[in-house]
C-alpha positions as CSV (number, residue, x, y, z in Angstrom):
1,M,35.1,-10.4,23.9
2,A,33.1,-8.5,21.3
3,Y,33.7,-5.0,20.1
4,D,33.2,-2.0,22.3
5,E,29.4,-1.2,22.1
6,F,29.8,2.2,23.7
7,L,32.4,3.2,21.1
8,A,30.1,1.9,18.4
9,D,27.3,4.1,19.7
10,R,29.6,7.1,19.7
11,I,30.6,6.5,16.1
12,R,26.9,6.0,15.1
13,Q,26.0,9.3,16.7
14,Q,28.9,11.1,15.0
15,L,27.8,9.9,11.6
16,R,24.2,10.8,12.3
17,D,25.2,14.3,13.4
18,K,27.2,14.7,10.2
19,K,24.1,13.4,8.3
20,V,26.1,10.6,6.7
21,S,24.3,7.5,5.4
22,F,26.1,4.4,6.6
23,T,25.9,0.7,7.0
24,E,27.4,-1.7,9.6
25,L,29.1,-5.0,9.1
26,K,30.2,-7.3,11.9
27,M,33.6,-8.9,11.1
28,M,35.9,-11.2,13.1
29,G,34.6,-10.0,16.5
30,G,34.8,-6.3,15.4
31,L,32.4,-3.9,13.7
32,C,33.0,-2.1,10.4
33,F,31.2,1.1,9.4
34,K,30.7,1.6,5.6
35,V,29.8,4.6,3.6
36,D,29.0,4.3,-0.1
37,N,29.7,0.5,0.2
38,K,33.4,1.3,1.3
39,M,35.0,0.8,4.6
40,L,35.1,4.0,6.5
41,C,36.2,3.0,10.0
42,G,35.7,0.2,12.5
43,I,36.3,-1.2,16.0
44,H,38.7,-3.9,16.8
45,I,39.6,-5.5,20.1
46,D,43.4,-6.1,19.9
47,K,44.6,-9.0,22.0
48,K,48.2,-7.8,21.8
49,Y,47.3,-4.3,22.8
50,G,44.5,-5.4,25.2
51,D,41.9,-2.8,24.4
52,S,39.5,-1.5,21.8
53,L,41.2,0.2,18.8
54,L,39.5,2.5,16.2
55,M,40.3,1.3,12.7
56,A,40.6,4.3,10.5
57,R,40.8,4.3,6.7
58,V,42.6,7.5,6.1
59,G,44.3,6.9,2.7
60,E,48.0,6.8,1.8
61,Q,48.3,10.6,1.4
62,V,48.0,11.2,5.2
63,Y,48.9,7.7,6.4
64,L,52.6,8.3,7.3
65,E,51.9,11.7,8.9
66,E,49.2,10.3,11.1
67,L,51.4,7.4,12.2
68,K,53.8,9.8,13.8
69,K,51.1,10.5,16.5
70,R,51.6,8.7,19.7
71,E,48.1,7.3,19.7
72,C,48.4,5.7,16.2
73,L,49.6,2.3,15.3
74,P,50.0,0.6,11.9
75,M,47.0,-1.6,11.1
76,D,48.6,-5.0,11.0
77,F,46.7,-8.3,11.1
78,T,49.2,-10.5,9.2
79,G,52.6,-9.1,10.0
80,R,52.4,-6.7,7.0
81,P,50.9,-3.3,7.7
82,M,48.0,-2.1,5.5
83,R,49.0,1.2,4.0
84,G,46.3,3.8,4.3
85,Y,44.7,2.2,7.4
86,I,45.7,2.9,11.0
87,F,44.7,1.8,14.4
88,V,44.0,4.6,16.9
89,T,44.4,3.8,20.6
90,P,41.7,4.9,23.1
91,N,43.8,8.0,24.1
92,G,43.2,9.2,20.5
93,F,39.4,9.1,20.7
94,D,38.6,9.5,24.3
95,M,36.9,12.8,23.8
96,D,34.1,13.4,21.2
97,I,36.2,16.1,19.5
98,H,39.0,13.6,19.0
99,L,36.7,11.0,17.6
100,S,35.2,13.6,15.3
101,Y,38.7,14.3,13.9
102,W,39.2,10.7,12.9
103,I,35.7,10.3,11.5
104,D,36.2,13.5,9.4
105,L,39.6,12.3,8.2
106,C,38.0,9.0,7.1
107,L,35.1,10.8,5.5
108,A,37.5,13.0,3.5
109,F,39.2,10.0,2.1
110,N,36.1,7.9,1.4
111,P,35.2,9.5,-2.0
112,F,38.7,8.4,-3.3
113,A,38.6,4.9,-1.7
114,K,37.9,1.9,-3.8
115,A,35.0,-0.3,-2.9
116,S,35.8,-4.0,-2.2
117,N,34.5,-6.5,-4.6
118,S,31.2,-7.8,-3.2
119,K,30.7,-11.5,-3.5
120,K,27.6,-12.5,-5.5
121,K,25.3,-15.1,-3.9
122,N,24.2,-17.9,-6.2
């Protein structure tokens, strides 16, 4: 199963409404949204959870506080959670105002985030 196309459209619309220039990158069956060449957020289908999750890059400053919310899970692909990144379950983004909260939180952190090293093609 691929990523949730409806959620992708909702994220695109939120970013357009906020007048944010972004790019998209398909990764491992999911979709990543990037701003200033840095991961902002994404969509991941979690086999263990059984539904689409919003991946949010919120930064380490708010990471622990946000994880206290019932709709948040640590972002963990390898058995070791990635600090500064969280998964948000569908209850956390079911309404546009809730999705906007997460997008705004990601956008607030984005200027402080480090861009990943891009691989040069020969």
